N, C-alpha and C positions, 0 to 999 in steps of 0.2 A: 319114835321112829317108825314103828311097828304101825301106824293109826296110819299115817302118810302115807308108807309105802300100799298095805293092805288099799287105799282109795282108787292108787295107781293102777294098781293090777285087775280092779273091779270092774270088767268090760259089759256093757249092755250089748243085746241085739243090736237094737240098730248103731252103735260104737263098733259092732264087729264087721256090719255091712260098710260103715263107712271107710274102716280100715281098707277093707278089701278093695274099695275104690279106687282108695289109694295108692295100691300096691301099683305102681306102670313101669318100676324100671325092669326090666326084663331080663335077664341074664342076655349076656352077649352072646352073638347069632354068627353064621354063616354072612348077612347083609354086616350087620357088624366090621366082620376081618374085612371085607371088600372097600366097607366105606374108609378103613384104615388103608387100605392098600390107592385110594382116590386121593388120601391126605400126604402120603406118600410121595403117588404121583405130580400131585400141585407143587409139593417142595423141588422136586427134583426140574420140574419144567417141564415132565411127559405131559404134553395136552393132548395127545394121541390119544393116552390110556384115561388121564381121566375123563374126557368124551365118554369114551366106553362104558366107563363105571358108572358116569353120571345116568344112564340110559338104565344101566342096571340096579339104582337105590332109587329109582321111585316110588314112593311111599314110606320108604324111611326115616324114622325120628328125626336122622340130620341132611333130608336131601337140601335144604337149602342151606348149608354150608356148601354143601357142590358145587351147587349155581355162584353159589358167593367166589368161589374158587375159579371160579369157570372166565366171571368176570372179573378179578381182580389179577388175574393171570393175562392180562390183554395190558396193562397200567404199562409204562406211561404212554403210550404211539396209540394202541390200537383198540383203546374203547371207546365206543361210540356213547355221546352223552344220552342219547335214546332209550339205551339200554341200561345207561346205570340209572337214568330216572325212572323206568319201568320196572326195576326191580327196588331200586328204594322206595317208590310208591307202595308197592306189592308188597314189602316187610316195614310201612311206615312206624315208627315209634320202637321198634326190637333193634336189640344191637345190633344185629346184622347190618338194618338200615344204615344207621350212625354211622358204625366199621367201614361198611363202603364209601359212605360220601365223605366221611375224614381221609380216606386212601384217596379218593378222586381231589377232594380242595387242594393237597397236598402237590398232588402234581401240578393241579391250575395255578399253587402259588409259586411252584419253583417255575413254572416255565410264562409265570407274570401275565397269565393269562385273567386280569382281574376282570372282565365283565358278567364272565362266566361265574368268575369266581365268586363277585357282588351278589348274583344271584342265590346261589346255592349255603354260602355261608352263615348267613341269617339264622336258617333251619337244623344248625350243628346244636345240639341239646349239652354237651360236655365237650368243649376244643382245647384240646392240649395247647402245651403252650405253644408251639410250630405252629399251629395254626393260628394262635392270640398273634404272633409274629408277623404272617402274612397280612394277616388284616389291618394292622398297623403299618404294612408294607402299601397297600393298596389304599387305604387311607392317604397317605401320602401321595401318592401317584393321582390322585382327584386331587390334589391340594386343599387338603385338610388340616388348614392350621393347628386345630385341638390336636391332633394324632401324637406333637411333641407331648404334651400336657401327661397324656396317657401311659407314656413310653417313658417319662421320664423316674418313675416307681422301679423301672427294673434297673436302671444304671449300681444301683447298690444289690437288688435283691439276687439277679438274673445271674447269678456267678460261674455259671459254666453254660451258657447258652445256646442250643440245638442253633444251625448253620441260618435258618431264616433269622433269628435273630439280629443278626449281627451287623444289616442294611439299618436296623430300628437304630441299633447303640451308635451307627455311625453317622446317622441324620443329626443325633442330639450332638455330635461335636460339631460337625460341617456348620449347625446352625449358633452353637458357643452356648449352647445351654446347657455343654457341660463343659467345665475349663480344669486346667491342669490340677489344683485342689483338687477333685470332684476325681480325675483320673487316678489320686494318688490315695484316695480315698476307697475306691473298687481295685487296686491292688491289693491295698493291705486283707480288705475284707477277704479277697482270693487268697492269700499265703497264710491268712488264719483260716479258714475254709479247707488248708490243704491243695488248694485248687492250682496247684503250681505252673502247670502249661497255658490255663487259661491267665493266669496272671502274667504269667512272662507275654503275652498274646496283646495285652489291655496297654502295656506298656508304650507300644507302639502308636497309642493314641498322644503322648505326651508332645509336650515342644520339644526339637532339637535338643537344646542347651539341658533339658531334664531329663531324656531317654538313654536309659545304660545299654551298653553293649548285652550280648546274648551273655560274655564270658562273665563280665561286672557282675551280671545279675544271676548267674547261677554258682558264680563265688559267694557271694550275698547268703544262699539258701545253702548251699552245699557246703562251703566251709566257715560257719561263722563266724567260728574264734579265732582262726587265723586271718578272716576277714576283718575281723574289729582289732587282732595284733597288729596288722597293718597298713592301720588307717594313719594318710599320711597328714601332715603336720595344719592343714590346711582344708581337711576334709569336712566342716561345718559352712565352709564360706557358701557354696551352692546348695540348693536343695537337693540335688542326685546323690551328693555323698551325705548328708542328715536322711534322708529316708533309703536309702541301701543300711547304711548302719542301725537304722530303727528296723529294718528285715533284719540283721544278721542279730540281733539282741529278740526277735520274738523265738527264731530258729535254735537260739541257746537254749530260750526257757521253755523250750519244748522235751528240753533232755535235762536242763537245770537251772529252775526256778533260781536260786539261791547265787550261782554263777553270771545268771544271767541280770538278778539286780545289781550285784558289784559292777558290772561293767556298766551299767545306766548309769548306776549312781556319781561313775568319773565321767560320762557323755553328757548328762542330761542338761547340764550349764550350758550347752551350744547347740540345744536343739529347740525347735520352738515348741510353742505347749501343745499343738495337737499331735506330733510326731511323740515327745515325751510323755502324754498322759495315754496315747494307744499303748505304747511299750510297756508302761507300770499296771496297763487293764489285760496286758495279754501276759505279763507275771503271774498277775493276780490269778488269769483262767488256772494256768499251769501249778500252781502251787493249790489252787484249791482244789484241784482234780486228784492232785496226791494228800488231800486234806492235811496241809502244812499250815502248821500258825502263823508264820510271815502272812498267808494270804490277805484276810482282811487289812493288814497294814499297807500291804503294796496297793490291796483297792484303792484305798483312801487317798492314794498318791493321783486318781483320777480323777481327783475333785469331782464337778460336778459335767463331765467330759462327758460326751454321747458314745456309750457303747453298742455293739453291735447285741440281738438276744443273747445270743449262746454265751456270751463272756459277761453279761447281766443277772443270767437267770446262776451264775455259779457265782456270782458275787454274793445273791440272797443265799445259796446254799455253804457260802464260807462263813455268812454272818449267821446261820443257824447255830453251825457248829460251833461258833464262838458263843452263843446266847447272845449275840450281840441284836436284840429285837428295835432299837435305835436306826440300825442300818439296814437291816432286815425291810422296817418301816418305809425311809429314805427310797432305796434303790427302789422296791415295786410303785412307788407312787411317782417316779420319773420312768418307767417302762411305758412305749407304747401303750396306749389305749387298748389295742387288742389284745396284746400279748398280757399287759395286765389282768384283761377279763377272764384270765383261764382260771378255772378251778385252782389248779393249784397254787395260782399266789392270790385269788382270792381268800382262798382257804387263809395263808400265811401273815397273808397283810391285818384280817383278821386277829390270828394270833397275836402279831406283832399289835395292834392295837389294847387286845384283853393282858399283854403284858405291860402298857402302861396305862391300864386303870379307865380305858376306853371302852366300856362293856358295851353302851348303848350303839357305840361303831361298829366294833367284834360282830356282837349280835345280828346287825344288818348285812354284814358281808356275809355271815355262815348261812341266814337266810337265804339267800342269795343262790347257793348251792344244795342249802338242804335238802335231802332227799333223791338226788342225784342218785344211779345206783352206779357208783365209781367209787374209788378211793378215798375223795377229798368228798365227796357228798356224803360219804358214810363219816367220817371224821367231823364231818359240820354239823350233823344228827347227835354225834357223841357230843359236841359241843353244845350243843343245844337240851337235853338231855333226853332226846329224842329217840326211843329205841327203833332199831332198826327193822324193820316189817317187810313182809312179802307183799304185795300188794295184792286187792281181793284178786280171785281168779278169773276171768272175763266167761262170761256165757258160753255154753257149748255149741261146736259149730253146729249150722242147718245144713241140711242134706246139700241146698243148692250153694252153700258158701264150700263143701267139699267136692262138688263137682265141678265148681270153676276152677278151682287151683288144681284140680289131677288134668283138666282141661286146657288149660292155660299152655298156650304153643311154646313161647320160653323160657317154661320151668319145665315143662317137658325135652325140651331142646337141652337146658343144662344138665338135666339129671341122665337125660341120654351123652352125652358129651362124659360125663364123669364114670358114667357103666362102660366106657369105652378106653379109659384111662388119658382123654386128655381135661385132668381136672383144672387146670389154669381159664381153659376156655372155662370148664362149664362154669366155673365162680365168677368169672365177669359175667357168662350169657345171666346167670343166675340174680345176682348183685344188679345187672341192670333191669332186670325183667320188675323188680320189686319196688325201682323206682315208683315214686305216685299213689302209692297202693295205700289204702287204707287199716287202719288196726286188726280188723275182721280179715280182711286178704292178707296180710302179711303173717296171722297166727294160721287161716288154711295153710300157708304157703308153708311155714315153721311146720306144720302136721302130717303133708305130704311127703317132704325132706323126713321128716324123723320116719315114719312107716317105711320107706326105701332106706334105712339105715346108713343115712348121707346127713351125719348128726352136726357137723357144723356149718351147713348150709339151715339145716334149721334153727342152730343159736344165732346165726347170721339175722335169718328173717324174726325170730320170733327179740331180739335185739332192739330189732326196729323200732317198736309199738309206743303209743305215746301218752294215751287213756286207756285202752284196754289191754291187760296184760294175761300171761300163763308165765309166770316163772317155773313150771317143770319143765319148758320148752326152753325159754332162755337159760336155764339151768340143769339140763340134761343131765340125765345122771348112769346112764346107759350099762353095760357089763354088772349089774348091780349084784350075780348070786359070783359075780366072779372079785370084783373089787374088796365090797365087806367081809370077807373072808380072807382076803390078803392083806389087808388093811388090820384087821385083829390080828391076826396073827403076828405083826410086825408088831402091835400097839402102835401105833401111829393114828392121829385122827381120821376117819373118813372124807371127815369135809375138805379137809386139807387136800388130800390126795386127791378126790374131784375138782377140787379148786386148781391144784395146779396142771392135772391131766387138760382140765379145759383151756388152759393158757398152751401146752405145751402143744398136743395135738388134735384139739378141740375133736376128740375121739377118733382120729381115723387112724385105723389099725394099722397099715401101710405106711403110714406117713414119715417121711424122712426130708430133713433138712439140707440147708448147701452144708452144712460141714458136716452131715454122717449120720446123725441122732436118727434112732430107728423108734418105729410103734408108738403106742400111745402115750407112753411115757418119757419118747424122745432119749431112746440110752444111748451115749457114743459108745462104738465100740470098744473103745477098751476098759470103759469103767462096764460095761455090761460083763467082758469079759474076766474084770477083776472081781467082782462081786458075784459070779459064777465058780471062779476059784474058791474064793474066803469059805461059802456056804456048802460048799463040794457038790454042786449041780453035776449030775453022771453027763457023758455024753454030748456036753454043751457045744455050741459051737453058732457064731455069728449068723448061721441061715436061720435060727430060732428066735432071735430076737423082733422078731413079728408075731408071735404067736403068743397070742394075749396073756394064754397062762404064765408062759414063760416072763414075757415083758412085765406085766405084773408083780410076779415073785421079785425082781433083777430092780424093780424100780423100788419098791415098796422098801424091800430091804436097804436100798442101798439111801432113804429119805430116811428109814431107822437109824442107820449109822449116819450119816452127817446131823441129825439131830444130837444124836449122845455124844458127838465131838463138839460140839457148838450149844454146849447149857442147855440142850432141849428147847431151844429158842426156835417158833416157825417161822421169824423173819430172815433170822441169821442161816439154817436151814433150807429156807426156801431159795438166797440170794448162793450158799454154797450149790444148790442144785443147777441153777443155772451156769453160774459164774464159776464153779471151784470152792473147797473149804478153804483153802488158803488166802483165795482173794477174801472170800465173806471175812475172814478175820482180822486180815490184815485192815480191812476198811473198819471196822472198831478204832473206837477213841481211846484217849490215855484216860478219862474217865466215864461216869454214867451216862448214857445216852439214850435220849427217847426215839423208841422203835419210830414213829414217823420222821425223825429227822434224820435218821440213820439210813429208811428207806431213800428219801428224798437226796440224800448225799450220795448215791453210789455213784461210781463216774464214770459207767459202763451204761448207757441211754438203753440199751436192751433189757439187762440187768434190772435196773430200776422199774424200767416199766411193768418187767413181768414181776418183781414183786409186790408191787403194787396191786395188780389185777389176781394176784394167785390170793393173796392177802382178802381181797373184797369178795373174789368170788367163793371163800373159804366160809366168810359172814353168809353169804345167801344159800350156800348150802345145807350150815348148819340150821338156818333158819326154816330151811325145808325140813330136815330131817328129823329136827327137835319138835318141829312146828310151834316155835313161841320167838318171840325177839331175840335180836343179837344187839352185838356192842361189837367197834371194830377194836377200840381202842385198848382195852385189856388183852388185847392177841397181839398187840403191838408191842405191849412191855415194854421193859428198860431193857439198851444194851449195854452187858456191864462193859467194862474198859477190855482195852487190850490186854492178851495174857501172852505170855509163851507158847510156841507150839507144843502141841500135846508130844510125850515122848512116844515111839513108835514107828511105825507105818504111817502113812502120808495118805488119808483119801485124795481118791482121784480126782 
């Protein structure tokens, strides 16, 4: 550890020169204040003030944004095509050019000005779904018959479409490419995804004999048990009655899978197979989310019926909890190829083959993802007995590479936006500018961000390299002089602390989540206050939570507390840090469970992803700090069986 940090702290005269040239994000100035005033004028529609401020901001790092606001403010009716084209040509291949072209194309699409739209659309680099649907509308207007073939996949995947997509979906109806069967499939998928308003709208595409009234549809979903109790004797004679009963069972399953199963057992004999198997899949899914032992049995009642991606993935997770490797294998093998090829299902299919004695086939799958710097790549390395190593560090950046990064207009704009606290726009500008960069250019961009203390963008750039790497940038460890003593004082692993912070805040000291968590360690107000009271932190107020020293003190203390309350197990503690100790404890099984399976079967998608990334991060931080290869599986270990909640005060 000491040798690694000593290496990082040794700075030659040449690297000092590089550092100086990279420090381009000056503190906010009077011009920055005028720029923010220009932004506010644009938002308020005050064109006179915006034009005045535009003249005062010539030469500012962000003057191009002011020019963009002046132009986009003329949409939808006053923007002259020549002015739009001139701006785009002047800024071609930049984020702002793409943004203006996208804004302009949406106006053209809404007005159905297809000739102008068709000229500009091929030039867009990353069209969103709204633009893609306008392009399909344009093709239909030109009589392109293949448009319907390209639109058909949207029927079951685009569950909450933007306005531009409705004419495309309706074209499938008018041309009879979609019939009543497919409409009901869409309605079920939308209800499954809790897109209730969209599902209600989709029922308008049904034949009159199958179209529920608003009252019927709402009753089936909002009052499912009373609706099932009041089913008329002839409820199964028409498809409408059967489908509404099926939807009611799905809604019951969301709150009580066992009750839903009881109801379905009674009704199943009168249902069609597609209705019955979908309902069993929904019950199995909801049971799997609750880790109920009946989940696998209910899933088996779906037979080989197609399942949505989410329901199929939870079928695998239910099978993992039950150690039913045959079901793991058969379910993954029936997944759509793109889904089955994801690292998680590649890994678990390999494990299923290995459990069945097919080691050659298993190793071939592990080989596919081995070496990937992620949770499943790490696990595959462990299965192949390959220690996880930090790749060799790329050669030092040359002066020319440094200068190119520090003078790149897009990178400069991104850092300037972050400087004036327009971080969302700054992140978009930064990520756009990284597109197409070589490994060397990415490393130079990462170094630029690091030298300007914009650590999250440094990681974002370093994360993208394919062949030449610098893991000291990919896994930055800023604030070391404060993190190390805080971790040591609480007797928690420094690599784990950094792994958690990298995932929590990307080392943004004033980061604030949508739910109110703050600072490097993303502490919730109630948690921070509780910990401060526990340790007797004098004069604590929430205004101090973004102070680095205070945030680290409270965060590492809480990490120790959750570790001690959860068998000193970092997987459980990581889950607890994100979702709360009570949930982490509840998600344990009734018997010992492999740590990787525990992580895979966490019901909250955010927490599941979080735990995997924290644990993988900690492997690389350990490899860097200890300067030796690592393994992930021993860190994941075995999660002991569920036990009674500890006596005394529950941690928040």
